C-alpha positions as CSV (number, residue, x, y, z in Angstrom):
1,X,84.0,161.5,19.3
2,X,84.4,158.3,21.3
3,X,85.4,155.2,19.1
4,X,83.2,152.1,19.2
5,X,84.8,148.9,20.3
6,X,84.6,145.8,18.0
7,X,85.8,142.3,18.7
8,X,86.0,139.8,15.7
9,X,86.6,136.1,16.4
10,X,87.9,134.1,13.4
11,X,91.4,133.2,12.1
12,X,94.2,135.7,11.3
13,X,95.5,134.0,8.1
14,X,95.5,135.0,4.4
15,X,93.5,132.1,3.2
16,X,89.9,132.2,1.8
17,X,87.2,133.7,4.2
18,X,89.8,134.2,6.8
19,X,91.5,136.8,4.6
20,X,88.3,138.6,4.1
21,X,87.7,138.9,7.9
22,X,91.4,139.9,8.4
23,X,91.1,142.7,5.7
24,X,87.7,143.8,7.3
25,X,89.4,144.2,10.7
26,X,92.2,146.3,9.2
27,X,89.5,148.5,7.4
28,X,87.3,148.9,10.4
29,X,90.3,149.9,12.6
30,X,90.3,153.2,10.7
31,X,87.0,154.1,12.6
32,X,86.8,151.7,15.5
33,X,89.0,150.2,18.2
34,X,89.1,146.4,17.0
35,X,90.3,143.4,18.7
36,X,90.8,140.2,16.6
37,X,90.6,136.8,18.5
38,X,92.5,134.4,16.3
39,X,92.0,130.6,16.1
40,X,95.1,130.3,13.9
41,X,98.5,130.8,15.9
42,X,100.1,134.0,15.4
43,X,103.4,133.3,17.1
44,X,102.5,135.5,20.1
45,X,99.7,136.0,22.7
46,X,99.2,139.4,21.2
47,X,100.3,141.5,18.2
48,X,99.7,145.2,17.7
49,X,98.8,145.8,14.0
50,X,98.2,149.5,14.4
51,X,97.0,152.0,17.0
52,X,93.5,150.6,16.8
53,X,93.9,146.9,16.0
54,X,95.1,144.2,18.1
55,X,95.3,140.5,17.3
56,X,95.2,137.9,20.2
57,X,95.3,134.1,20.3
58,X,92.6,132.1,21.8
59,X,93.9,129.8,24.6
60,X,93.1,126.8,22.3
61,X,93.5,126.7,18.6
62,X,89.8,125.4,18.5
63,X,88.0,127.5,21.1
64,X,85.5,125.0,22.4
65,X,86.8,124.3,25.9
66,X,85.7,126.0,29.2
67,X,89.1,127.7,29.4
68,X,88.1,129.5,26.2
69,X,84.7,130.5,27.5
70,X,86.4,131.8,30.7
71,X,88.9,133.7,28.8
72,X,86.4,135.5,26.6
73,X,84.0,136.3,29.5
74,X,86.9,138.0,31.4
75,X,88.2,139.7,28.3
76,X,84.8,141.1,27.1
77,X,84.1,142.4,30.7
78,X,87.5,144.1,30.6
79,X,87.2,145.7,27.1
80,X,83.3,146.2,27.2
81,X,82.9,146.0,23.5
82,X,79.8,147.5,21.7
83,X,79.7,144.5,19.3
84,X,81.2,141.0,19.1
85,X,81.2,139.3,15.6
86,X,82.1,135.6,15.2
87,X,82.7,133.0,12.8
88,X,82.7,129.2,12.5
89,X,83.8,127.1,15.6
90,X,84.4,130.1,17.7
91,X,80.7,131.2,17.5
92,X,79.4,129.1,20.5
93,X,82.0,130.1,23.1
94,X,82.1,133.9,21.9
95,X,78.3,134.2,21.8
96,X,77.7,132.6,25.2
97,X,80.6,134.6,26.6
98,X,79.4,137.9,25.2
99,X,75.9,137.2,26.5
100,X,77.3,136.4,30.0
101,X,79.6,139.6,29.8
102,X,76.5,141.7,28.8
103,X,77.6,142.7,25.3
104,X,74.6,144.2,23.7
105,X,75.2,143.3,20.0
106,X,76.2,139.7,19.4
107,X,76.7,138.9,15.7
108,X,77.3,135.4,14.3
109,X,78.1,134.7,10.6
110,X,76.0,131.7,9.2
111,X,78.5,130.0,6.7
112,X,77.2,126.5,6.6
113,X,73.6,125.5,5.6
114,X,71.8,123.1,7.8
115,X,71.7,120.5,4.9
116,X,75.5,120.5,4.8
117,X,75.7,119.5,8.4
118,X,73.4,116.7,8.0
119,X,75.3,115.5,4.9
120,X,78.6,115.5,6.8
121,X,77.4,112.8,9.2
122,X,76.1,109.3,8.7
123,X,75.0,108.5,12.1
124,X,71.5,109.7,13.0
125,X,72.5,110.2,16.7
126,X,75.5,112.2,15.7
127,X,73.5,114.3,13.4
128,X,71.1,115.2,16.1
129,X,73.8,116.2,18.4
130,X,75.6,118.5,15.9
131,X,72.3,120.0,14.9
132,X,71.4,120.8,18.4
133,X,74.9,122.0,19.3
134,X,74.7,124.4,16.2
135,X,71.3,125.7,17.2
136,X,72.6,126.4,20.7
137,X,75.6,128.2,19.3
138,X,73.5,130.6,17.5
139,X,70.9,131.0,20.3
140,X,72.8,133.6,22.1
141,X,73.4,135.8,19.0
142,X,70.9,138.4,18.4
143,X,72.0,139.2,14.8
144,X,72.8,136.5,12.3
145,X,74.6,137.4,9.0
146,X,73.7,135.1,6.1
147,X,75.8,135.2,2.9
148,X,72.8,135.1,0.6
149,X,69.1,134.9,0.3
150,X,69.2,131.0,0.5
151,X,71.3,131.2,3.7
152,X,68.9,133.7,5.3
153,X,65.9,131.4,4.5
154,X,67.8,128.4,5.9
155,X,68.8,130.4,9.0
156,X,65.3,131.6,9.9
157,X,63.9,128.0,9.6
158,X,66.6,126.1,11.2
159,X,67.6,128.5,14.0
160,X,64.0,129.7,14.5
161,X,65.1,133.3,14.0
162,X,62.8,136.2,12.9
163,X,63.4,137.7,9.4
164,X,64.6,140.9,11.1
165,X,67.3,139.2,13.0
166,X,68.9,137.8,10.0
167,X,70.9,140.1,7.6
168,X,72.4,139.3,4.2
169,X,76.0,140.4,3.4
170,X,77.8,138.8,0.5
171,X,81.5,137.7,1.0
172,X,84.0,139.8,-0.6
173,X,87.7,139.2,-1.7
174,X,90.9,141.2,-1.7
175,X,93.1,139.5,-4.3
176,X,96.3,138.5,-2.4
177,X,98.4,138.2,-5.4
178,X,98.4,139.9,-8.8
179,X,96.2,137.9,-11.2
180,X,96.6,137.6,-14.9
181,X,93.6,138.4,-17.0
182,X,93.7,136.1,-19.9
183,X,91.1,135.2,-22.5
184,X,91.2,131.9,-24.4
185,X,93.1,132.1,-27.6
186,X,93.4,128.4,-28.6
187,X,94.8,125.2,-27.5
188,X,93.5,122.7,-24.8
189,X,90.2,123.5,-23.2
190,X,90.8,122.6,-19.5
191,X,87.9,122.7,-17.2
192,X,88.5,122.9,-13.5
193,X,87.0,121.4,-10.3
194,X,88.5,123.1,-7.4
195,X,87.4,122.4,-3.9
196,X,86.9,119.8,-1.1
197,X,86.8,116.1,-2.1
198,X,83.4,115.5,-0.5
199,X,80.3,113.8,-1.6
200,X,78.4,117.1,-1.4
201,X,80.6,118.7,-3.9
202,X,79.7,116.4,-6.9
203,X,83.3,115.7,-8.2
204,X,82.4,112.0,-8.9
205,X,79.5,113.2,-11.0
206,X,81.4,115.6,-13.1
207,X,84.1,112.9,-13.7
208,X,81.4,110.5,-15.1
209,X,80.2,113.3,-17.3
210,X,83.7,113.3,-19.0
211,X,83.1,110.1,-20.8
212,X,80.8,111.5,-23.4
213,X,82.9,114.8,-23.6
214,X,85.9,112.7,-24.3
215,X,84.2,111.0,-27.3
216,X,83.3,114.3,-28.9
217,X,86.1,116.7,-28.0
218,X,89.8,115.7,-28.4
219,X,90.6,119.1,-26.8
220,X,88.6,118.5,-23.6
221,X,90.5,118.1,-20.3
222,X,89.3,118.1,-16.7
223,X,91.5,118.7,-13.6
224,X,90.3,117.8,-10.2
225,X,92.2,120.0,-7.7
226,X,91.8,119.8,-3.9
227,X,91.7,117.2,-1.3
228,X,89.3,115.4,1.2
229,X,87.8,112.1,2.2
230,X,86.4,111.2,-1.2
231,X,89.8,111.3,-3.0
232,X,90.4,107.8,-3.5
233,X,86.8,107.0,-4.5
234,X,87.1,109.6,-7.3
235,X,90.4,108.2,-8.5
236,X,88.6,104.9,-8.7
237,X,85.9,106.5,-10.8
238,X,88.4,107.8,-13.1
239,X,90.0,104.3,-13.5
240,X,86.7,102.6,-14.0
241,X,85.8,104.9,-16.7
242,X,89.3,104.7,-18.4
243,X,89.5,108.5,-18.2
244,X,93.2,108.8,-17.2
245,X,94.0,110.5,-20.4
246,X,91.6,113.4,-20.0
247,X,91.0,113.7,-16.1
248,X,93.8,114.4,-13.7
249,X,93.9,114.8,-10.0
250,X,97.2,116.7,-9.1
251,X,96.4,117.2,-5.4
252,X,95.5,120.4,-3.5
253,X,96.5,123.9,-4.6
254,X,99.6,124.9,-2.6
255,X,98.6,128.4,-1.5
256,X,97.1,131.3,-3.3
257,X,99.7,131.5,-6.1
258,X,99.0,127.9,-7.1
259,X,95.3,128.3,-6.7
260,X,95.1,131.3,-9.0
261,X,97.6,129.6,-11.4
262,X,95.1,126.8,-11.7
263,X,92.1,129.2,-12.2
264,X,93.8,131.5,-14.7
265,X,94.7,128.5,-17.0
266,X,91.1,127.1,-16.8
267,X,88.7,127.4,-19.7
268,X,85.8,127.3,-17.2
269,X,85.2,126.4,-13.6
270,X,82.7,123.5,-12.7
271,X,80.8,123.6,-9.4
272,X,78.5,120.5,-9.6
273,X,77.5,120.7,-6.0
274,X,74.7,118.5,-4.6
275,X,74.4,121.1,-1.8
276,X,76.3,124.3,-1.2
277,X,75.9,127.7,0.3
278,X,78.3,130.3,-1.1
279,X,81.3,128.7,-2.7
280,X,84.4,131.1,-2.4
281,X,85.9,129.4,-5.5
282,X,83.2,131.1,-7.7
283,X,84.3,134.5,-6.6
284,X,88.0,133.5,-7.1
285,X,87.2,132.4,-10.6
286,X,85.4,135.7,-11.4
287,X,88.4,137.5,-10.1
288,X,90.5,135.5,-12.7
289,X,88.2,136.4,-15.6
290,X,86.8,132.8,-15.7
291,X,83.2,131.8,-16.3
292,X,81.6,129.2,-14.1
293,X,79.0,126.4,-14.6
294,X,77.3,125.6,-11.3
295,X,74.4,123.7,-9.8
296,X,71.1,125.3,-9.1
297,X,71.5,124.7,-5.3
298,X,71.8,126.9,-2.2
299,X,73.3,130.2,-2.9
300,X,75.1,129.4,-6.3
301,X,72.2,130.9,-8.4
302,X,72.9,134.2,-6.6
303,X,76.6,134.0,-7.7
304,X,76.3,133.0,-11.2
305,X,74.2,135.0,-13.6
306,X,72.8,132.3,-16.1
307,X,73.9,132.9,-19.7
308,X,75.7,136.1,-18.7
309,X,78.8,135.1,-16.8
310,X,78.2,131.5,-16.7
311,X,75.6,128.6,-16.7
312,X,73.3,127.1,-14.1
313,X,72.4,123.4,-14.3
314,X,70.2,121.2,-12.4
315,X,72.3,119.2,-10.0
316,X,73.1,115.6,-11.1
317,X,71.4,116.0,-14.6
318,X,74.2,114.7,-16.7
319,X,72.5,115.8,-20.1
320,X,72.2,119.5,-18.9
321,X,75.8,119.6,-17.7
322,X,77.2,117.9,-20.9
323,X,75.3,120.4,-23.0
324,X,76.5,123.4,-21.3
325,X,80.1,122.2,-21.3
326,X,79.7,121.4,-25.0
327,X,78.4,124.8,-25.7
328,X,81.2,126.5,-24.1
329,X,83.7,124.3,-26.1
330,X,81.9,125.0,-29.4
331,X,81.6,128.8,-28.8
332,X,85.1,130.2,-27.4
333,X,83.9,133.7,-28.3
334,X,80.9,133.4,-26.1
335,X,83.1,131.8,-23.4
336,X,85.3,134.9,-23.5
337,X,82.4,137.3,-23.3
338,X,81.2,135.4,-20.2
339,X,84.7,135.7,-18.8
340,X,84.8,139.5,-19.2
341,X,81.3,139.6,-17.5
342,X,82.6,137.4,-14.7
343,X,85.4,139.9,-13.9
344,X,82.8,142.7,-14.1
345,X,80.6,140.8,-11.6
346,X,83.5,140.4,-9.2
347,X,84.3,144.1,-9.3
348,X,80.7,145.1,-8.8
349,X,79.5,142.6,-6.2
350,X,82.3,140.7,-4.5
351,X,85.3,143.2,-4.2
352,X,86.3,143.4,-0.5
353,X,85.6,147.2,-0.4
354,X,81.8,146.3,-0.9
355,X,82.0,143.7,1.9
356,X,83.5,146.3,4.2
357,X,80.9,148.9,3.3
358,X,78.0,146.6,4.0
359,X,79.5,145.4,7.4
360,X,79.9,149.1,8.3
361,X,76.3,149.7,7.4
362,X,75.3,146.8,9.6
363,X,77.4,148.3,12.6
364,X,75.7,151.7,12.1
365,X,72.3,150.1,12.2
366,X,73.2,148.3,15.4
367,X,74.0,151.7,17.2
């Protein structure tokens, strides 16, 4: 039986969502002929991973130039793929190129909500340009993959796509390092914010909540791990609140080993986002047997089962957040039960094998 041909455009690195797509490509190569166009540099123009998987570099690390478009048009015409699947900044060039090359199935992943795009830019004119460019990027895709129901609704409205054109496939993860499963047995109760230092992520808000928690709980600690444009502002919030003894900002996690070390030692993960889609860090926390407290925004309510493997709070409602954090501090037994439930949730919903299965089902449906 003739193998179908699949082209995936993303980055061939073992970090976050990139690692998910990398593992997907390897898994799909058991049944399909797969080419992976990598934005990240691989040290060669082309690397053969196995008999049915080849990784290639785009001409430019960020494939947005005419040279990249010309490259993919010629490459697609040569390979004649059945499906082209694309992520992030490669979407516009690869979808236009696939359309011009006559590729029947053009699939684009929808990672970022329209509200997040608006939030990233202060200038109204810049915002309009970015929003129009984004719509254009997805215009040439005939299938959109959203990460959750919230993303699907946003894609339908923002991109003007019909419900049938937008499919939902949750992200999945293959743990790149061995993760220790550890329940809390005493000592410091260190809560963790792990992510981008951006206004949308709510780090400043959760730092301010620490003032009341500091007064009540001598064992409470908060670590703000990551990097981004708001770093200096958040350090000032810590200084203004005289919170240096309970809140630390050690910088960004250096690779997966450090990231999982931070998570395994956390009492709970805090995700106080003002807006968010499908934060990978919640999946990573579940994999580490750590419960999460997150905002009721975007796709987060689809990731955290309230009162089962964590808590959901209204965004920026200090009393709600302080109460939920206090409850976990006061009830370590319930915290540990939630931690075990979080690991079960990872295994049942967010393991890489489930993601691969769902993508295969999509490919079969596109036949």
